[in-house]
N, C-alpha and C positions, 0 to 999 in steps of 0.2 A: 505493499499500498504505501501510496506516494506521499510524504510529508509536506503540511502548506511551506510557504517559504518564510524564512528567518524575517525578523524584523532588522529593516536598515538594506534590505536586497534591492535588488533595481528594478523590481516590479512592486508593485502594488496591489496587485491581486491576492485576495487568500488562495485561491486555487487556481493552476495554471489548467492550462487547457488538458494536458495529457494527464495532470492528477486524478487523484480516487479519494474523494473524499470519504468517512465512515460512510455505514449503511444509510443509518438513520438521517445524519446531513443529509447525505443525497436525496434521501427520499423527502426531507424540509426543501431543501433548494429548488429540487425539482417541482413539488409543490407550488411553492410562490412563484415558479416561470408560469405553469399551469395558469394560478389567480389571474396574475398579470395580464393575460389573455384571453381569460374566460368570456371576458364580458364580450370583446369584438369578435370572438367565434362565436358564441350562441347565438350571436344577434343574426348573422345570416342566414340559419336555416328558416328563422325566425318570419324573417321578412320575406324567402324564397318560397315558404310557406302561403304566403299572401298572394304571391305573383301566381303562382299554380293552382289559386282558387281551392286551398285546402285549409285555409285561415280558421273556417269552422269546423275542420275536422282535428279538435286537439290531440288524439289517439295519435290522429296520422303524422302530425307536427313533432310528437315526440318520439317517432320513428326516423323521422329525417334528421332531428337532431341529434339522435343516438348514433346514426349513419357518419354524420361529419366530424363526432367529436372521436368516431373509431377512425376514420380515413386521417385525420390529423395526427393522430399516434402513431400509424403505421405510414407517415410519410416522413413525419421528423427522424423515427427511427432510419429509413432508408437512406435519407439527407446527412445526417450527422454518421452514420455508418459505412456509406456507399460513394455518397455524394461529395461535397466540397470539404467535408468532416470537420466541419466549423461549430463552435455550440450555438447553434440557429434552430430556431422553433419553425415548424412549420404550420400555420393555421390558416384560415379560411382568406381569401381574397375577398376584398370590396369591391374590386376592379370589375369584377364581374354583375355588379349588381344593377348597375346601369344598364348592359348589354342585355340582362336578363330583363328587367325594364323593356327595353326598347323590343325585343323579340315578342314580351306577352303584349305588349300593345296593338298587335297587329290583329286587325279583325277575325282571324279566324282561331285566335288565342284568347280573345276578350272573356273574363268569365262570363256564364250565365248569370240570370238573376237565382239566386239561391231557392226562392218560393219555389221553382220549378226545377229543384232538383230530388232527385227520389225520395233521397234519404228524409228529405225536410215535407215533402208532399203530405198535403193531410187527404186529399180527396183518391180517388182510384183512377185504374186508368181509362174507364169509361167518362168520366168526369174530364179528362185531359182531353179526349176527343171532341166532347160537347163543346169546350172551349176552344176548340183550333190551338193548342199551345203544344210545344215539344216538352215531355220530360227527360231530363238528364241525368244519366248513372255519375253520382258525384265522385265514385271511384274512378272512374273510367275518366271524368274531367281533368282529375287531377294528376293522375299516372299517363296522360296522355301529354299533360304541358312538361311531364317531367321527363320523358322518354325525348321530346323534342330537345330539351336543354342539356343532356346526356349525351346526346348525337353532336350536339355542337362542343362539346367542351372534349369530348375524345378525340373530333378531329381537329381542334386546334390545338388540342396536347400533341398531338403527331407530328403536329409542326414544331413543335418547341423541343420535343425529342430530336427531330432530324438537325433543329438550329443547335442542339448543345453537342451532340455526336458528331456533326459533320463540322464544327468550326466556324461556322457562317458568321456567329456572335462578332467576331473581330471586325469584319466585315462592315457587320451594323453597326458598331459603334464610331466607325469611321464619319458615319454622317449622320449620327443622333448626340444632340447636345443639351444643355441647359434650356435652351429656348422651344425645344421639344417637349422635355419634360415637363417644364412649368406649367403649362396652361391643360396638360395631358393630366396631371395626378390632379390637380387640383378643381379642376373641373367634375373631379368621382366625389369628391365631398361636397360640392355645392349642387349637383345633379340632384343627390339623395335627400336634401331638404325635407321634399312633400314626402320619404317613409319617415323619416324620425316625427314630423307633424303628424301623421293618421297615429300614431302611437302615443304622443302625447295629449291628442286630442281630447281624449276619454276623460282625464283628469288633467286639467291645467295647472293646479297648483300642486298638485305631489309631482308631477313633470318640472316644476320651475326649481320645488327644494329638491330635487335630484340633484338637478343642474349645479346650484347653489352649494350644495355639501360637495360635490366635486369639487370645483373652486376651493373649496376654504380648505379640505384637507390636501389636494395637492398642490395649490398655489401659496397659501395664506400658511398653511403648517406643515410644507412639506418639508421645512430643513429644522425642523425640533424633533429630536429626538427623544422621548420620555424614557425613565428607566424601568427594565424590563429584569425580571428574573432569569436563570440561565443557567444551565449547567455544563461541566466539561470534566473530564476525565482529571486533568491536571489541574483544575481551580476548584474543582468541586462546583457547589451551587453557590452562585455570584450576581450581580446586579452589572448589566450593561445597557448602553444607550442605543434605542433601535430605532430608525428613522421607517416607523409603523404605518405615518399618515402617508408617505411620499409613496410605500411600497403597496399599501392594501387599499390606498384612497376610493377605489372603485368598488372594491368587498364592504367595504365600511359604509360606503353610501348605501350599496343595494339593500344591507341589512337595517337600518336603519331606516329607510326609506319604506321599506317592505314590512317592518314592525309597525311603522305609523298607518299602513295602510290594514295589516291586521287588527288593530285597535278601533279603527275607523271603522271597519267591515262588522266587528263584533257590537257597536254599539249601532248600527245599520246607518249610519252616518250616508255612506253609500248605497244607495239602492239597489235592490237585485234585477231592476229592470234600467234599462235607458242606458246613455253612453256612459255612467259611471261604472256600469255593470263589469266592465274590463277594468275597474281598479280594485274592485274585491279580491280577495285574497282565496274565496273558496268559489270565484268564479270556474276554474278550470280542475277542482279539486276532483274528479270522475276522472282525470286522466291518471293520477297515481294510482285509483284504486283496479283501473282496466288493463293497465299496462302490464308487460310483461316483466317477471326478474330478470332474464337474461335476454339478450337480443343480438344476433349474429347474421351481420350485414353482409350479402352476397352478391355476386355481379348479376344483374338479370332481375331482380326481386321485384321491380315495376312493371318488368315486362322488357322487351326487345327496343333500343333504343332506337330512334328512328333520324335520317339526317335530311336537313336543307340546306340550300344554299343560304339561307337568310339567317339559320342559330349559328352556322359557320363563321360567315361576317363578322357576325356580332361579337363572337368568342375568341376571334383570333385579335380583335380590336383589344380587348382585353389582356389574353395573353400575351403581346409584344410589349404593352404597359405593364405589366407582372415581371417579363425577363428582365427589363431595364432596370426597375428599382430593384429587383434582387440580384443583379450584378452589385448595385451600390453598395447592398446590406452584406454582401460576402468580404468587402474592404471595407468597409467602416467596423465588422465584426473581428476581423483578422487586425486591424490597428488597435483595437479598444482589448483583446485579446491578449496583445502583447507578442505576437507570433508575425512573420513574415507574409507579405501580401500573398494572397494565394496565386500560383501561376495559372497559366493559359489552361491546361489539361483540367486543373481543379475547378475554376471557372465554366468550363463547357460541361463536365461531368457534373456539377451540379445543379446546372440549368436542364440536362439530360434527366437526373433522377426527378425534380421536379415536374418535369413533361411526362415522367412515368406515374408520379406520383396523384399527379391532375387525370391521367387515364384512368388509372385506378378508381378515383373519384366518380369520374364519370361513369364509369362502368356499374359501379354498385349504385349509381342515384343518392348523390349525396345533396346534390341541389348547389353545387359550387366548385369551384377548384381551389388548391392551397397554393402557399407563395409563401416566402421569409416574413417574417414578422420584426419590423423596424424596432416597435416598443421591448420587445425581449433581449435586442441586440444592444438598445442601451442601458438595457437593466443590468447590463453586465459591468457599468461603471460605476453604479450604487451600490450594486450587492457584492462587488469584487470576487464573484466568483466563476469562472471561465472554464470550468471540466466539462470537458464531452461526457464525462457520464454520467454528469446532472442532468443536460438535456434532454441523455438518452433515457434516463429515468422520468420526465415530463413527459416524453412520449409515450412509454409505458402506462401512466395515470391516465394520458388521452384515451388509450387504446381501451384500457380495463373499463373508464366512465362511460364508452362507448357500448361495451357489452353490456353492463347492469341498464337494462330498459329502464329501471326504477329513477335513473338519478336523471336518464334524459326529460323524463315525467316529470320528475321535480322542478326544471331548470325552466320546465314551458309554463310552472305557475307564477312566474314574475308577474306582477302585476305591469299591463302595458302603459301607464304611464309614468312607472321606474324604469322598465326597457326603453322609453322613450327619450328619457333624459339622457341615460347613458349613450344613447345613439349619438343625442345633438352632439355632445361632448366628443365623442367618437368620429362621427366625420368630421366635425372640425380640424382634429387631430389631422385626418387625410389630408385635408385640404390645406392645412399650415405646412404637411410634408413637401408638397406642391411647392409651395410659396418659400420656402426655405432654401429652394435650389438658385433663386435670386441673387446669393452671398456669390456665387460664380461668376456672375454677368456685369458688367458696367452699366449701371443703372440710369447714371447721366446722358446715356446715348439714347438719342430720339430713335433711332433704328432699332433698337431692341425696344424700348418703351411702345412704338407702335405696333411690334409685332406681337408685344404680349399682350397687351390691351386686346387687340383685333382679335386675337385668338380667341381670347378666353369670351369676350363679348358674343363674337360670331358662333363659337361653342353653345353659348345658352339658347341663343335668338335663333337658331335652324331647327333644334328639336322642339322648341315650343311652336315655331312656323309650321311644321308638319302636324303635330297635336290638333291644332286648329283647324287646319287645312289637309285631309288623312288622302286626300285623291287627287292631290296636285302632281306627283310622278304616276305616270301612266306612259306605257314603252311597249304595252302591248304583250310584253312576256310578263304573266302576273310573279312568276320565280324569281325575275330579276329583278322589279320592281318592290318584291320585299325584302330582298337582301339587301339595295341600296336605299329602302325606306329604312332598316333597322339600322345600317350605320351610320345615315344622316339622322336619325333618332338619338344616337348617342352621342355625349356632349363631349366624350374626352376622345372620341375619335376623330369628332370635326375640330375640336382645339388643337387637338395634338397631329392630325395631318396639316392643318394651314400652318401651325409653327414652323413642323418640319420643313415643308415647302418655303417657307418666306426667307428662314433661317439659310438652308442651302442655296437660296437662288439671289437675296438681299445683299450687295457687297457689303463686308466687313470682317475686320481683321478677329484672328483666332483669338486673341487678346480681349478684344471687345465681345466677343461671342460668348465669354466663359470656359473656351473650348481647354484651354490647357491646363486652367484650374482644375474643371469636372474632370478631365482625362486622366488627370495624374490621381482621382480619388478611385478611379474605375480599371486602371492599367496596371500591369507590373511593370513601371519603368524606372523605379528608383532604387540605386543601390543601397547598403549601409552606409552610415558614416563613416568608414572606412574605405569606402569606396570598393569593396568588392561583394562579389552576389549574395545574399540572404540563405539562408541554410531553410528549404522548404519541403525536407523529410515528413513534416507533420501534415503533409496533404497525400502522403504515398495510402495507397491500395491495404489494408488489413489482410496478412495470409499469405497473398499472391505475387509478391512483389520480388522473392527470389526466382521465381517464374519469368514473372515480365522483364528485367533484366536481362534474363537468355534469349527473349524475341526479340528480334532486332526490327521487325516490321511494328511496333510498339511504336515506335518514334515517329510513327504516321499517325497514328490513330491520335486525333485531336482530344479524345475525353480519356487516354490512359496516360500515367503516370511516362515519363519520357519525351512526351510530342515536347516539337525546340523548336515549332513557329513563332519567332521574337513579335511580341505586340508593336504596333507604333511608337516610337522612341521619343520621350519629351526629353527637352535639352537637358545637359545635365546641370547647367544654371539654375532652370526652374527647381529642379529638385533641392537644390542646396538651399536656393533660398524658401523653399517649400518644407524643408527640416528645421530650420533655424527659424519661422515664423511659427513652425507647428500648428499647422494649418489643421482643425479640425472637421471632422464629416458633417 
């Protein structure tokens, strides 16, 4: 068992990448990483269930959530053990939500009136004939939509697999810069405002309280470390100062807001009928009673996925955005974990494994794809735990949580306004992640200001225009019309595509565009301070390295160690300046 570094050592980490903490600490640290991401993760299946017309089927929502948690665990294990091999958690990708929303807004996928679904129909088949209405089987309604989403995710994931295993990523990075990333990611958060509003609308007071509590805990009390009892084999029982409010701001908020809803429910302040019903803690109590103790997701559990150009186009736009952000996460994680930047083969393999994970997620019908979670990378900075074993433990916790059907059902019982408040702050953070890329760009340049402002405004305007005038696109080919409509209804695609075109066609220097600073964050271009190449054995694959070293062909395979294609070179003077200024991600 590796010991933690001694005081005064060069690194400030308590546990480095290859260290293995004691089993009980592994579990605690892993659980902490899960808790940091759980609110973002569970929000995706809850939102997707509404898009696929299953929001009134609470048991179905619980099973979708269990499937999603299970796949987050599987993808985390694959990424940490076989992928980029950095301490990274794989969670739900919010970038797919706008794409799913655009896809489900097509006339063919719009939800039918709930009063005409068979499970809630109070009349008979004869009554339906007399009234000249069509009854809908609610199971087929949501499963058909889920299968359409599955097919799109699986096809887009195959593209991601191809990008990772062929090394195309290096080519793409030559043309992608901050002015493409800023509108693309920022519009993901802005386009989800209505989703958060729908959850908050049932009880605005509780939603406002949830938002305020998150602000208080994470912003005002974040630097306060209250004394807490702790135990260690060396020191025994002792008191430590621990940043509880910073680490568990969302969890504390949910507990307090949920508890208040329980009190108000017991006194019937929230009526069991009307909009406030979803603020009651007993609104979904039957889900916990009806759910299974154990739930095992498997490919095709909702039926055979369907394929269309519209679903593929929507999911591909989200996939490309996810790839770009994940590459940035890899280098940020390496920097904060005090290891050398990942070489080309590790980055390619990381993207390849993410594609495989998303392919599996689509096959089992989790309702979304997975990606690297930036907040968990940032958490390494204040937890000072970068152990790969901890993140493998976090993946196992996710996996077990998905298998325990009762747990997924329990999480669906969070009152809607509480979840809405958490979503509101979470989507705001997604927006700020996009805006944070402005640090690389010269914001005094009218060229850059015009590109960013126009891309974001047009990215919001075009989907809104298509929402008001859905029949404006009519080429005579319905399949093509649907694909174009879905793409243009996705804010991040419109804004990102416009930013990409303008940034690569309007004259401007690399320094003005922020290319030099941004590429230094996502390319292995700087040697260490002594001028010698850094040791990258951290990224070697386990068990099979002796065999790979004997295979001469491995140097030509982009996702295997030994791949020797060098990325575009950043001037060494810039690298020295970057090290001296200690530029943060």
